[in-house]
C-alpha positions, 0 to 999 in steps of 0.5 A: 500500500502506497497511501494511508487515508484517515479522516478526522474533524471534517478533514481528510488526511492522505499520507502518500508513501512514494513518489508521484509520477507516471508510474503512480499518478493514475493510482492517486488520481483514483484515490483522490477522485473517491475521497474528495466528495466526502471532504467537508473542510480540507484535503490534507496530503502528507508529503513526508515520503514523497521525493518527487512529483512529476508534471503528471502528478501536478495534474492530479493535484490540480484535478483534485483541487478543482474538484474540492469546489473551494475547499482547501488542499493542504500539502504537509511535510514536502521536502525542499526539491518537491517545494521547488517543483511547486514553486517553479510550476506556479501552483503555490497559489492553489495549494497551501504548503505547510 
C-alpha cells in the first residue's frame, strides 16, 4: 500500500508513501477522486515520504483541487526539492504548503 487515509474533524488526510510520477499518478488520481467528494473542510496530503512529483502528478493535484470546489488543499511535510517543483510550476497559489 502506497498511501494511508484518515478522516478527522471534517478533514481528510492522505499520507502518500511514494513519488508521484507516471507510474503512480493513475493510482493517486483514483484515490483522490474517490475521497474528495467526502471532504467537508480540507484535503490534507502528507508528502513526508514523497521525494519527487512529476508534471502528471501535478495535474492529479490540480484536478483534485478543482473537484474540492473551494475547500482547501493542504500539502504538509514536502521536502525542499518538491517545494521547488511547486514554486517553479506556479501552483503555490492553489495549494497551501505547510
